[in-house]
C-alpha positions in Angstrom: 56.5 98.2 186.6 59.7 97.6 188.5 57.7 96.5 191.6 56.2 93.7 189.5 59.7 92.4 188.7 60.7 92.7 192.4 57.6 90.8 193.4 58.3 88.1 190.8 61.9 87.8 192.0 60.9 87.5 195.6 58.2 84.9 194.9 60.5 82.9 192.7 63.4 83.0 195.2 61.0 81.9 198.0 59.9 79.0 195.8 63.4 78.0 195.0 64.6 78.1 198.6 61.6 76.4 200.2 62.4 72.9 199.0 66.1 73.2 200.0 65.2 74.6 203.5 62.7 71.8 204.1 65.2 69.2 203.0 68.0 70.5 205.2 65.7 70.8 208.2 64.2 67.3 207.8 67.6 65.8 207.1 69.0 67.3 210.3 66.8 65.3 212.6 66.0 61.6 213.1 63.2 60.0 210.9 60.8 59.9 213.9 60.9 63.7 214.2 60.8 64.6 210.5 57.1 65.2 210.5 57.3 67.5 213.5 60.1 69.5 211.9 58.3 69.7 208.6 55.1 71.0 210.3 57.0 73.5 212.4 58.8 74.8 209.2 55.5 75.1 207.3 53.9 77.0 210.2 56.9 79.3 210.5 56.9 80.0 206.7 53.2 80.8 206.7 53.4 83.0 209.8 56.5 84.8 208.4 54.8 85.4 205.1 51.7 86.9 206.7 53.7 89.1 209.0 56.1 90.1 206.3 53.3 91.3 204.0 51.8 93.3 206.9 55.1 94.8 207.9 56.2 95.7 204.4 52.8 97.4 203.7 53.0 99.3 206.9 56.7 100.3 206.5 56.3 101.3 202.8 53.8 104.0 203.7 50.5 105.0 202.1 49.8 103.6 198.6 48.0 106.9 198.0 51.4 108.5 197.6 52.5 106.2 194.8 56.1 107.4 194.3 56.9 107.3 198.0 55.2 103.9 198.4 57.1 102.5 195.4 60.4 103.8 196.7 59.6 102.3 200.1 58.8 98.9 198.7 61.9 98.9 196.6 64.1 99.8 199.6 62.4 97.1 201.7 62.7 94.5 199.0 66.4 95.1 198.7 66.8 94.8 202.5 64.7 91.7 202.5 66.9 90.1 199.8 70.0 91.0 201.8 68.6 89.4 204.9 67.7 86.3 202.9 71.3 86.0 201.8 72.4 86.3 205.5 70.0 83.6 206.5 71.1 81.3 203.7 74.8 81.8 204.7 74.1 81.1 208.4 72.0 78.1 207.6 74.7 76.7 205.3 77.3 77.0 208.1 75.2 76.1 211.1 73.3 73.0 209.9 75.5 69.9 209.9 75.7 67.8 206.7 74.7 64.2 206.9 76.4 61.5 205.1 
């Protein structure tokens, strides 16, 4: 059952951060390039999601060994959350504010 809550937390976090990331990315470029940046961001998000699911499933191990698979997914989820915080911090520092 704990994997369900981890999944909900990851999906909710992704949903909460998507709007902010798009706003920062689009706001960092001129209006004539905002469509290009928005499209590149969406493509990167979709690609990252697909690769992330494949990588997590591969790294967690066989789902036939339920306990090991659950432990692997939990470990990977926590690492993913930590990397998400790093990316958020770097983005906050690296992207200039407008206004």
